[in-house]
TIVO-2410 file (N, C-alpha, C; in nm, 3 decimals):
# residues 80
REC num residu      c1      c2      c3 atome chaine
REC   1      M   0.430   1.732   2.023     N      A
REC   1      M   0.449   1.703   2.163    CA      A
REC   1      M   0.313   1.695   2.233     C      A
REC   2      T   0.304   1.604   2.325     N      A
REC   2      T   0.182   1.593   2.404    CA      A
REC   2      T   0.215   1.633   2.547     C      A
REC   3      S   0.116   1.682   2.616     N      A
REC   3      S   0.137   1.727   2.752    CA      A
REC   3      S   0.073   1.627   2.849     C      A
REC   4      T   0.144   1.593   2.953     N      A
REC   4      T   0.089   1.505   3.056    CA      A
REC   4      T   0.023   1.591   3.162     C      A
REC   5      N  -0.046   1.530   3.255     N      A
REC   5      N  -0.112   1.607   3.361    CA      A
REC   5      N  -0.011   1.674   3.454     C      A
REC   6      T   0.117   1.642   3.443     N      A
REC   6      T   0.220   1.707   3.525    CA      A
REC   6      T   0.274   1.831   3.458     C      A
REC   7      G   0.229   1.859   3.336     N      A
REC   7      G   0.275   1.976   3.265    CA      A
REC   7      G   0.402   1.951   3.185     C      A
REC   8      I   0.454   1.829   3.188     N      A
REC   8      I   0.576   1.796   3.114    CA      A
REC   8      I   0.537   1.749   2.974     C      A
REC   9      S   0.601   1.806   2.875     N      A
REC   9      S   0.574   1.765   2.737    CA      A
REC   9      S   0.663   1.648   2.701     C      A
REC  10      R   0.606   1.556   2.623     N      A
REC  10      R   0.683   1.441   2.577    CA      A
REC  10      R   0.647   1.417   2.431     C      A
REC  11      P   0.736   1.354   2.356     N      A
REC  11      P   0.705   1.327   2.217    CA      A
REC  11      P   0.592   1.226   2.205     C      A
REC  12      P   0.516   1.233   2.095     N      A
REC  12      P   0.408   1.136   2.078    CA      A
REC  12      P   0.464   0.997   2.061     C      A
REC  13      G   0.378   0.896   2.076     N      A
REC  13      G   0.419   0.757   2.061    CA      A
REC  13      G   0.460   0.727   1.918     C      A
REC  14      P   0.504   0.604   1.891     N      A
REC  14      P   0.551   0.568   1.758    CA      A
REC  14      P   0.440   0.577   1.654     C      A
REC  15      L   0.477   0.617   1.535     N      A
REC  15      L   0.380   0.626   1.427    CA      A
REC  15      L   0.340   0.487   1.382     C      A
REC  16      Q   0.217   0.473   1.338     N      A
REC  16      Q   0.171   0.347   1.282    CA      A
REC  16      Q   0.215   0.343   1.136     C      A
REC  17      T   0.316   0.265   1.109     N      A
REC  17      T   0.364   0.250   0.972    CA      A
REC  17      T   0.345   0.106   0.930     C      A
REC  18      A   0.358   0.082   0.803     N      A
REC  18      A   0.346  -0.055   0.753    CA      A
REC  18      A   0.449  -0.146   0.820     C      A
REC  19      A   0.563  -0.090   0.856     N      A
REC  19      A   0.670  -0.171   0.914    CA      A
REC  19      A   0.635  -0.222   1.053     C      A
REC  20      N   0.564  -0.142   1.134     N      A
REC  20      N   0.540  -0.188   1.270    CA      A
REC  20      N   0.399  -0.238   1.294     C      A
REC  21      R   0.316  -0.246   1.192     N      A
REC  21      R   0.181  -0.300   1.208    CA      A
REC  21      R   0.176  -0.450   1.191     C      A
REC  22      G   0.261  -0.505   1.106     N      A
REC  22      G   0.258  -0.648   1.081    CA      A
REC  22      G   0.146  -0.684   0.985     C      A
REC  23      P   0.128  -0.812   0.961     N      A
REC  23      P   0.028  -0.854   0.864    CA      A
REC  23      P  -0.114  -0.825   0.912     C      A
REC  24      A  -0.200  -0.796   0.816     N      A
REC  24      A  -0.339  -0.767   0.851    CA      A
REC  24      A  -0.409  -0.895   0.895     C      A
REC  25      H  -0.499  -0.882   0.989     N      A
REC  25      H  -0.578  -0.995   1.034    CA      A
REC  25      H  -0.684  -1.024   0.928     C      A
REC  26      P  -0.710  -1.150   0.894     N      A
REC  26      P  -0.809  -1.182   0.790    CA      A
REC  26      P  -0.946  -1.120   0.815     C      A
REC  27      A  -0.986  -1.107   0.941     N      A
REC  27      A  -1.116  -1.047   0.971    CA      A
REC  27      A  -1.121  -0.902   0.926     C      A
REC  28      S  -1.008  -0.831   0.934     N      A
REC  28      S  -1.008  -0.691   0.891    CA      A
REC  28      S  -1.026  -0.681   0.741     C      A
REC  29      K  -0.973  -0.776   0.665     N      A
REC  29      K  -0.995  -0.777   0.520    CA      A
REC  29      K  -1.142  -0.800   0.490     C      A
REC  30      Q  -1.205  -0.892   0.561     N      A
REC  30      Q  -1.347  -0.916   0.540    CA      A
REC  30      Q  -1.429  -0.792   0.573     C      A
REC  31      Q  -1.390  -0.721   0.676     N      A
REC  31      Q  -1.462  -0.598   0.712    CA      A
REC  31      Q  -1.443  -0.492   0.605     C      A
REC  32      L  -1.322  -0.479   0.552     N      A
REC  32      L  -1.299  -0.384   0.443    CA      A
REC  32      L  -1.384  -0.418   0.322     C      A
REC  33      L  -1.392  -0.546   0.287     N      A
REC  33      L  -1.473  -0.588   0.173    CA      A
REC  33      L  -1.621  -0.560   0.197     C      A
REC  34      A  -1.665  -0.572   0.320     N      A
REC  34      A  -1.805  -0.545   0.352    CA      A
REC  34      A  -1.837  -0.395   0.348     C      A
REC  35      D  -1.739  -0.314   0.382     N      A
REC  35      D  -1.762  -0.170   0.395    CA      A
REC  35      D  -1.735  -0.090   0.267     C      A
REC  36      H  -1.660  -0.148   0.172     N      A
REC  36      H  -1.618  -0.072   0.053    CA      A
REC  36      H  -1.636  -0.154  -0.073     C      A
REC  37      T  -1.654  -0.084  -0.185     N      A
REC  37      T  -1.657  -0.151  -0.315    CA      A
REC  37      T  -1.513  -0.185  -0.354     C      A
REC  38      P  -1.494  -0.284  -0.442     N      A
REC  38      P  -1.357  -0.317  -0.483    CA      A
REC  38      P  -1.281  -0.198  -0.542     C      A
REC  39      I  -1.348  -0.115  -0.625     N      A
REC  39      I  -1.276  -0.001  -0.684    CA      A
REC  39      I  -1.235   0.098  -0.577     C      A
REC  40      D  -1.320   0.118  -0.475     N      A
REC  40      D  -1.286   0.206  -0.364    CA      A
REC  40      D  -1.165   0.152  -0.288     C      A
REC  41      L  -1.162   0.021  -0.266     N      A
REC  41      L  -1.047  -0.039  -0.199    CA      A
REC  41      L  -0.920  -0.024  -0.281     C      A
REC  42      F  -0.929  -0.048  -0.412     N      A
REC  42      F  -0.811  -0.030  -0.498    CA      A
REC  42      F  -0.757   0.112  -0.488     C      A
REC  43      M  -0.848   0.209  -0.489     N      A
REC  43      M  -0.803   0.349  -0.482    CA      A
REC  43      M  -0.743   0.382  -0.345     C      A
REC  44      R  -0.811   0.342  -0.238     N      A
REC  44      R  -0.763   0.374  -0.103    CA      A
REC  44      R  -0.630   0.303  -0.072     C      A
REC  45      L  -0.625   0.173  -0.099     N      A
REC  45      L  -0.504   0.097  -0.066    CA      A
REC  45      L  -0.392   0.126  -0.165     C      A
REC  46      G  -0.428   0.162  -0.289     N      A
REC  46      G  -0.325   0.202  -0.385    CA      A
REC  46      G  -0.251   0.327  -0.338     C      A
REC  47      C  -0.324   0.418  -0.277     N      A
REC  47      C  -0.259   0.538  -0.220    CA      A
REC  47      C  -0.164   0.499  -0.108     C      A
REC  48      R  -0.205   0.403  -0.025     N      A
REC  48      R  -0.117   0.356   0.084    CA      A
REC  48      R   0.005   0.282   0.029     C      A
REC  49      L  -0.017   0.213  -0.082     N      A
REC  49      L   0.092   0.138  -0.145    CA      A
REC  49      L   0.206   0.229  -0.189     C      A
REC  50      T   0.174   0.350  -0.230     N      A
REC  50      T   0.279   0.441  -0.275    CA      A
REC  50      T   0.373   0.481  -0.162     C      A
REC  51      A   0.325   0.479  -0.038     N      A
REC  51      A   0.409   0.514   0.077    CA      A
REC  51      A   0.482   0.393   0.136     C      A
REC  52      A   0.437   0.274   0.103     N      A
REC  52      A   0.492   0.153   0.165    CA      A
REC  52      A   0.642   0.131   0.141     C      A
REC  53      P   0.697   0.158   0.021     N      A
REC  53      P   0.841   0.135   0.004    CA      A
REC  53      P   0.928   0.216   0.100     C      A
REC  54      A   0.882   0.331   0.143     N      A
REC  54      A   0.959   0.409   0.240    CA      A
REC  54      A   0.958   0.342   0.377     C      A
REC  55      D   0.845   0.279   0.412     N      A
REC  55      D   0.835   0.210   0.541    CA      A
REC  55      D   0.901   0.073   0.539     C      A
REC  56      L   0.900   0.009   0.424     N      A
REC  56      L   0.954  -0.127   0.410    CA      A
REC  56      L   1.054  -0.131   0.294     C      A
REC  57      P   1.167  -0.065   0.306     N      A
REC  57      P   1.259  -0.051   0.193    CA      A
REC  57      P   1.320  -0.181   0.144     C      A
REC  58      T   1.326  -0.284   0.226     N      A
REC  58      T   1.386  -0.410   0.181    CA      A
REC  58      T   1.284  -0.508   0.124     C      A
REC  59      T   1.157  -0.471   0.127     N      A
REC  59      T   1.052  -0.558   0.075    CA      A
REC  59      T   1.036  -0.533  -0.075     C      A
REC  60      P   1.038  -0.638  -0.157     N      A
REC  60      P   1.021  -0.619  -0.302    CA      A
REC  60      P   0.885  -0.557  -0.333     C      A
REC  61      V   0.882  -0.474  -0.435     N      A
REC  61      V   0.758  -0.407  -0.474    CA      A
REC  61      V   0.648  -0.508  -0.508     C      A
REC  62      T   0.685  -0.620  -0.567     N      A
REC  62      T   0.584  -0.721  -0.600    CA      A
REC  62      T   0.519  -0.777  -0.474     C      A
REC  63      A   0.596  -0.792  -0.368     N      A
REC  63      A   0.541  -0.840  -0.241    CA      A
REC  63      A   0.449  -0.735  -0.179     C      A
REC  64      L   0.486  -0.608  -0.191     N      A
REC  64      L   0.401  -0.502  -0.139    CA      A
REC  64      L   0.269  -0.496  -0.216     C      A
REC  65      R   0.276  -0.509  -0.347     N      A
REC  65      R   0.154  -0.508  -0.428    CA      A
REC  65      R   0.062  -0.624  -0.386     C      A
REC  66      A   0.120  -0.740  -0.365     N      A
REC  66      A   0.041  -0.855  -0.323    CA      A
REC  66      A  -0.024  -0.828  -0.187     C      A
REC  67      R   0.050  -0.770  -0.097     N      A
REC  67      R   0.000  -0.743   0.038    CA      A
REC  67      R  -0.113  -0.640   0.037     C      A
REC  68      F  -0.099  -0.537  -0.047     N      A
REC  68      F  -0.196  -0.429  -0.047    CA      A
REC  68      F  -0.314  -0.451  -0.141     C      A
REC  69      L  -0.291  -0.512  -0.258     N      A
REC  69      L  -0.395  -0.513  -0.360    CA      A
REC  69      L  -0.441  -0.649  -0.408     C      A
REC  70      D  -0.356  -0.748  -0.409     N      A
REC  70      D  -0.390  -0.874  -0.476    CA      A
REC  70      D  -0.502  -0.952  -0.408     C      A
REC  71      W  -0.534  -0.923  -0.286     N      A
REC  71      W  -0.641  -0.996  -0.215    CA      A
REC  71      W  -0.779  -0.941  -0.247     C      A
REC  72      I  -0.787  -0.823  -0.310     N      A
REC  72      I  -0.916  -0.763  -0.343    CA      A
REC  72      I  -0.976  -0.836  -0.462     C      A
REC  73      P  -1.098  -0.887  -0.451     N      A
REC  73      P  -1.158  -0.959  -0.564    CA      A
REC  73      P  -1.185  -0.864  -0.681     C      A
REC  74      H  -1.155  -0.912  -0.801     N      A
REC  74      H  -1.181  -0.831  -0.920    CA      A
REC  74      H  -1.194  -0.924  -1.042     C      A
REC  75      R  -1.256  -0.871  -1.145     N      A
REC  75      R  -1.268  -0.944  -1.271    CA      A
REC  75      R  -1.172  -0.882  -1.370     C      A
REC  76      R  -1.104  -0.967  -1.443     N      A
REC  76      R  -1.017  -0.916  -1.549    CA      A
REC  76      R  -1.102  -0.902  -1.675     C      A
REC  77      T  -1.094  -0.789  -1.737     N      A
REC  77      T  -1.167  -0.767  -1.862    CA      A
REC  77      T  -1.067  -0.729  -1.971     C      A
REC  78      R  -1.099  -0.768  -2.089     N      A
REC  78      R  -1.014  -0.733  -2.204    CA      A
REC  78      R  -1.077  -0.617  -2.279     C      A
REC  79      L  -0.993  -0.524  -2.316     N      A
REC  79      L  -1.041  -0.414  -2.398    CA      A
REC  79      L  -1.036  -0.456  -2.544     C      A
REC  80      A  -1.141  -0.429  -2.616     N      A
REC  80      A  -1.148  -0.469  -2.756    CA      A
REC  80      A  -1.074  -0.372  -2.845     C      A
***
């Protein structure tokens, strides 16, 4: 609960969830790429991906993976 200057408590505003944020703006992706290494982004956004199905229960997991991770540049390597 938050308190207003009148002393009345009210519930906090809506939580920022994947469901009410909408698609990311392309500039924010560029900023993330500039500020973080690809592995750091995979780790950070992978953690967010685990919570996404609860926020977007009707969205297929493959679509969530694409939204959270597939835009991060990476090289595929084969293990010998």
